[in-house]
N, C-alpha and C positions, 0 to 999 in steps of 0.2 A: 813551689809557691813563690819563692823569692825571685825566680826568673820572671814570673808574670808581673810582679811588682816593679822590677827593673824595666821591663818592656813598657809598662804603663807610664812610668816616670819619664822614659825617653820620649814616648809619644807626647806627653804633656809639654816637655821642653821643646820639642820640634813643632808643635802646633802653630806657633806664631809664624814660623818660616813657611809652613804649608799655606797659611792664609796669605802671606806675602807673595808667594809664587802664584797662587790662584788669582790674587788681585792684579798683579802685574800682567799676567797672561790675559786676563779679562780686559784690562785697559788696552793692550796692544791689539787684541783680536777684534775689539769693537770700534777701534779708532777709525777704521776705513769702511765702516758699514757692518754688515752681518758677519757673524762668526762662520768661517768656512770649515768644511770637513777637514782640510789639510791642517788648519790651526788646531782643531780638536785632536787630530792624530799626533801633532807635535806635542800637545799637552800630555798625551799618553806616553810618548817617548821620554819626555822629561821625568815623569813619575817613575818610569821603569829604570831610568839611568841614575837617579840620585839616591844615594844611600840614606840621606836625611828623610826622604819621602817613602822609602820602602817599608818603614814602620807602619804605614797606613794602608788600609784597603784602597786600591786605586779609585774606587767609587767615591770615597771621602773627598779626594782631591777634585774629582770631576764635579761633585755636588757643590763644593766650595766655589769652584770656577763658575758654575751655573748661577749660584746665588749672587756672586759679584757681577756677572753679566746683567742679571735682573736689576740689581741696584743701579748700575750705570744707565740702564734703559729707563728706569723709573725716575731717578733723581738727578740726572744731568750733572751740573757743576757740583752740587752737594755730594753726589756719588763719586765724582772724580776726587774731590778732597778727601772723602772717606777712604778711597782706595789708596791714595798717597800716604795717608796716616797709617793704614794697615801695612803698607810696604815698609815704611820707616820703622814701625814697631817690630816687624818680623826679621829685621836684618841687623840686629845688634851684635851678633857674634862676628868674630874676625873672619873676613873673607866672604861673608854672606852677601854684602852689597855688590861686590864684583860678580859673584855667581849669579845673583838675581839679574844684574844687567845683561850678562851673557844669555840667560834664559829668555829675557825680554827680546833681545836681538834675534835669537833663534826662532822665537815665536813670530816675529815680524817677517822673517824670511821663509816661513812655512808655505805660504801660498805662491811663492815664486815671483811676487811683485815687490818692488821697492817703493813703498808708499810714503809720500811726504807727511801724511797724517800720522803714520806709525813713527816716523822719525821725530815728529813733534812730541808725541806722547813719551817716547823713550828719553827725550831731552828733559821732560818733566819728571820722569822716574829718576834720572841721574841727579837732578836738583834735589829731589826728596831724599836721595841716598847720600847727599853731600859729596858726590863724585864730580870731578872736573868734566866740563862739556866734551873735552877731547876723548874721554873714556868711551863714550858712545861710538864715536868714529872709529876708535881703535878696535872696539868689539865688532863692529860691522866689518871692518877690514879683515879681521882674523877669521870670522865665521863665513865670510863670503868666498874665501879661498878654496 
């Protein structure tokens, strides 16, 4: 019984990070048009690889992603502001901002294209995370190797 309570508590504590990941991935995936199959596959890979997200059913992460994509589609600039606030709120733990930046860069590289629109949105994500602009370039350089 206590194991179940512990797991639920962990899920509750990690939910803001799940939402931040889904929001960042939605921002990057929609920045250059439609969400591609390769971007959805990359989201699945992120969910499978992060221990912080293994607490959740993968469908929860995909559902959160789809909801964020819909908000961005429906609400334009207001949706963008909402996603950036979600990102900021979900990355208060130490190391979370850097991890989310790397996830965002990995998402942008999923379709094999280096899009200026994706770079711009990643710069906005960096600003929301209070990371130096050079952090995005460093993340791109590291992941592109």
